[in-house]
Biotite code that builds the C-alpha atoms (Angstrom):
import biotite.structure as struc

atoms = struc.array([
    struc.Atom([-14.151, 2.384, 5.486], chain_id="A", res_id=1, res_name="SER", atom_name="CA", element="C"),
    struc.Atom([-13.586, 4.525, 2.383], chain_id="A", res_id=2, res_name="LEU", atom_name="CA", element="C"),
    struc.Atom([-14.792, 7.660, 4.144], chain_id="A", res_id=3, res_name="GLN", atom_name="CA", element="C"),
    struc.Atom([-12.322, 7.189, 7.007], chain_id="A", res_id=4, res_name="PHE", atom_name="CA", element="C"),
    struc.Atom([-9.425, 5.678, 5.077], chain_id="A", res_id=5, res_name="GLY", atom_name="CA", element="C"),
    struc.Atom([-9.864, 2.645, 7.301], chain_id="A", res_id=6, res_name="ALA", atom_name="CA", element="C"),
    struc.Atom([-8.064, -0.613, 6.702], chain_id="A", res_id=7, res_name="LEU", atom_name="CA", element="C"),
    struc.Atom([-10.597, -3.359, 5.945], chain_id="A", res_id=8, res_name="PRO", atom_name="CA", element="C"),
    struc.Atom([-10.470, -6.043, 8.625], chain_id="A", res_id=9, res_name="ILE", atom_name="CA", element="C"),
    struc.Atom([-9.933, -8.703, 5.979], chain_id="A", res_id=10, res_name="GLY", atom_name="CA", element="C"),
    struc.Atom([-6.602, -7.079, 5.090], chain_id="A", res_id=11, res_name="LEU", atom_name="CA", element="C"),
    struc.Atom([-5.456, -6.515, 8.677], chain_id="A", res_id=12, res_name="ALA", atom_name="CA", element="C"),
    struc.Atom([-3.957, -9.944, 9.391], chain_id="A", res_id=13, res_name="HIS", atom_name="CA", element="C"),
    struc.Atom([-0.184, -9.884, 9.624], chain_id="A", res_id=14, res_name="GLY", atom_name="CA", element="C"),
    struc.Atom([0.303, -6.195, 8.817], chain_id="A", res_id=15, res_name="VAL", atom_name="CA", element="C"),
    struc.Atom([3.004, -4.107, 10.462], chain_id="A", res_id=16, res_name="THR", atom_name="CA", element="C"),
    struc.Atom([1.775, -1.062, 12.349], chain_id="A", res_id=17, res_name="LEU", atom_name="CA", element="C"),
    struc.Atom([3.719, 2.180, 11.954], chain_id="A", res_id=18, res_name="THR", atom_name="CA", element="C"),
    struc.Atom([2.468, 3.715, 15.212], chain_id="A", res_id=19, res_name="ARG", atom_name="CA", element="C"),
    struc.Atom([0.743, 2.630, 18.419], chain_id="A", res_id=20, res_name="PRO", atom_name="CA", element="C"),
    struc.Atom([-3.014, 2.132, 18.033], chain_id="A", res_id=21, res_name="ILE", atom_name="CA", element="C"),
    struc.Atom([-5.294, 2.699, 21.015], chain_id="A", res_id=22, res_name="LYS", atom_name="CA", element="C"),
    struc.Atom([-7.991, 0.183, 21.881], chain_id="A", res_id=23, res_name="GLU", atom_name="CA", element="C"),
    struc.Atom([-11.104, 0.953, 19.839], chain_id="A", res_id=24, res_name="GLY", atom_name="CA", element="C"),
    struc.Atom([-9.245, 3.270, 17.447], chain_id="A", res_id=25, res_name="GLU", atom_name="CA", element="C"),
    struc.Atom([-9.746, 2.850, 13.699], chain_id="A", res_id=26, res_name="ILE", atom_name="CA", element="C"),
    struc.Atom([-6.684, 1.438, 11.945], chain_id="A", res_id=27, res_name="VAL", atom_name="CA", element="C"),
    struc.Atom([-6.115, 3.399, 8.759], chain_id="A", res_id=28, res_name="ARG", atom_name="CA", element="C"),
    struc.Atom([-4.021, 2.669, 5.696], chain_id="A", res_id=29, res_name="TRP", atom_name="CA", element="C"),
    struc.Atom([-1.561, 5.325, 6.867], chain_id="A", res_id=30, res_name="GLN", atom_name="CA", element="C"),
    struc.Atom([-1.031, 3.347, 10.092], chain_id="A", res_id=31, res_name="ASP", atom_name="CA", element="C"),
    struc.Atom([0.400, 0.247, 8.396], chain_id="A", res_id=32, res_name="ILE", atom_name="CA", element="C"),
    struc.Atom([3.106, -0.890, 6.029], chain_id="A", res_id=33, res_name="LEU", atom_name="CA", element="C"),
    struc.Atom([1.034, -2.343, 3.205], chain_id="A", res_id=34, res_name="ALA", atom_name="CA", element="C"),
    struc.Atom([2.386, -4.785, 0.631], chain_id="A", res_id=35, res_name="ASP", atom_name="CA", element="C"),
    struc.Atom([1.216, -2.828, -2.413], chain_id="A", res_id=36, res_name="GLU", atom_name="CA", element="C"),
    struc.Atom([2.198, -5.764, -4.641], chain_id="A", res_id=37, res_name="ASP", atom_name="CA", element="C"),
    struc.Atom([-0.190, -8.221, -2.989], chain_id="A", res_id=38, res_name="SER", atom_name="CA", element="C"),
    struc.Atom([-3.296, -9.078, -4.984], chain_id="A", res_id=39, res_name="GLU", atom_name="CA", element="C"),
    struc.Atom([-5.764, -8.271, -2.159], chain_id="A", res_id=40, res_name="PRO", atom_name="CA", element="C"),
    struc.Atom([-4.208, -4.835, -1.578], chain_id="A", res_id=41, res_name="VAL", atom_name="CA", element="C"),
    struc.Atom([-4.097, -4.065, -5.313], chain_id="A", res_id=42, res_name="ARG", atom_name="CA", element="C"),
    struc.Atom([-7.744, -5.123, -5.648], chain_id="A", res_id=43, res_name="THR", atom_name="CA", element="C"),
    struc.Atom([-8.794, -2.968, -2.699], chain_id="A", res_id=44, res_name="ARG", atom_name="CA", element="C"),
    struc.Atom([-6.877, 0.042, -4.009], chain_id="A", res_id=45, res_name="ARG", atom_name="CA", element="C"),
    struc.Atom([-8.572, -0.357, -7.395], chain_id="A", res_id=46, res_name="GLU", atom_name="CA", element="C"),
    struc.Atom([-11.958, -0.527, -5.683], chain_id="A", res_id=47, res_name="MET", atom_name="CA", element="C"),
    struc.Atom([-11.159, 2.661, -3.746], chain_id="A", res_id=48, res_name="GLU", atom_name="CA", element="C"),
    struc.Atom([-10.228, 4.472, -6.964], chain_id="A", res_id=49, res_name="ARG", atom_name="CA", element="C"),
    struc.Atom([-13.378, 3.214, -8.688], chain_id="A", res_id=50, res_name="THR", atom_name="CA", element="C"),
    struc.Atom([-15.733, 4.188, -5.875], chain_id="A", res_id=51, res_name="PHE", atom_name="CA", element="C"),
    struc.Atom([-14.082, 7.438, -4.836], chain_id="A", res_id=52, res_name="GLY", atom_name="CA", element="C"),
    struc.Atom([-11.764, 6.439, -2.024], chain_id="A", res_id=53, res_name="GLY", atom_name="CA", element="C"),
    struc.Atom([-8.141, 7.400, -1.591], chain_id="A", res_id=54, res_name="GLU", atom_name="CA", element="C"),
])
């Protein structure tokens, strides 16, 4: 998911999409309104920085 900027499925529940997503299309961070203050999102963002993601 790091390579594609994909939203991990475990963080997808209850998110607000910012554009229509086609069936089978990868949902990316840029496609959602993320709660950057939530612990799971902060943890994921830290992991991405540590391992070379966005």
